[in-house]
C-alpha positions in Angstrom: 15.8 5.7 4.6 19.8 4.8 4.6 21.5 2.5 6.9 24.7 3.6 8.5 28.1 1.4 7.5 27.6 -0.9 10.8 24.5 -2.5 11.8 22.4 -0.4 14.4 19.8 -1.7 16.7 16.6 0.3 16.4 12.9 1.0 17.5 10.3 1.8 14.8 6.9 3.4 15.3 4.1 4.1 12.9 2.6 7.7 13.4 -0.9 8.5 12.5 -2.6 11.9 12.2 -6.6 12.2 12.3 -9.4 14.1 12.9 -12.6 13.6 14.3 -14.4 12.2 11.5 -12.4 8.9 12.5 -15.2 6.7 13.8 -13.6 2.8 13.2 -11.4 0.9 16.4 -8.4 0.3 14.4 -6.7 0.3 11.0 -5.5 -2.7 9.1 -2.2 -2.1 7.0 0.2 -3.9 5.2 3.7 -2.9 5.8 6.2 -3.7 2.6 10.3 -3.4 3.4 12.6 -3.5 0.7 16.0 -3.8 1.9 19.5 -2.9 0.0 19.7 -6.4 -1.1 16.6 -6.8 -2.8 14.9 -9.1 0.0 11.4 -8.3 0.3 9.0 -8.6 3.0 5.3 -7.4 3.3 3.2 -8.3 6.3 -0.2 -7.0 7.9 -0.4 -5.2 10.9 -3.3 -4.0 12.7 -3.4 -0.3 14.3 -5.7 0.3 17.5 -6.1 3.5 17.4 -8.4 5.5 19.7 -11.2 8.0 19.0 -10.0 12.0 19.4 -13.0 12.2 22.2 -11.4 9.3 24.5 -7.8 11.2 23.9 -5.7 14.0 22.8 -3.8 15.3 20.4 -4.6 14.2 16.9 -1.4 12.9 16.6 -0.5 9.3 17.9 2.5 7.0 18.0 2.3 3.8 18.2 5.1 1.1 18.9 5.8 -1.2 15.5 8.8 -3.0 16.1 11.7 -2.5 18.6 15.3 -3.9 18.8 15.1 -4.0 14.7 18.8 -4.2 13.1 18.8 -3.1 9.8 22.0 -5.5 8.6 22.8 -4.3 5.4 24.2 -1.0 4.6 22.5 1.2 2.2 19.0 2.4 1.3 15.6 0.7 2.8 12.3 1.2 1.0 9.4 1.2 3.7 5.5 1.4 2.1 2.6 1.4 4.6 -0.4 1.1 2.9 -4.1 0.7 4.6 -6.1 -2.1 3.5 -9.2 -0.2 3.2 -9.8 3.7 3.5 -10.6 4.9 6.5 -12.8 8.1 7.3 -10.8 10.6 9.1 -7.3 9.2 8.5 -4.9 12.3 6.8 -1.6 10.4 7.1 0.4 7.4 8.3 4.3 7.1 8.5 7.0 5.4 10.3 9.6 6.6 12.3 12.8 4.9 12.8 15.0 5.8 15.9 18.5 4.3 17.1 
């Protein structure tokens, strides 16, 4: 994503799309962030994802971070990588809102 000229506070959420073949109770991810000044942060993050028999629809959004400030103007890179393959997961993404 591209950061504005002035730092703003935002909300970061992880969205997961999955189907009925999903049987696990969680997804272990590595979240990598690369800032415009080349600073790199990689951290583990575990999502507790309910089974579809317990919940609808097949896309759920989970809070990752709130009150985050992207301090540097420019392009940020975010990468979410699963620690291992999880059956039934179609995609995982990041939503950033001001």
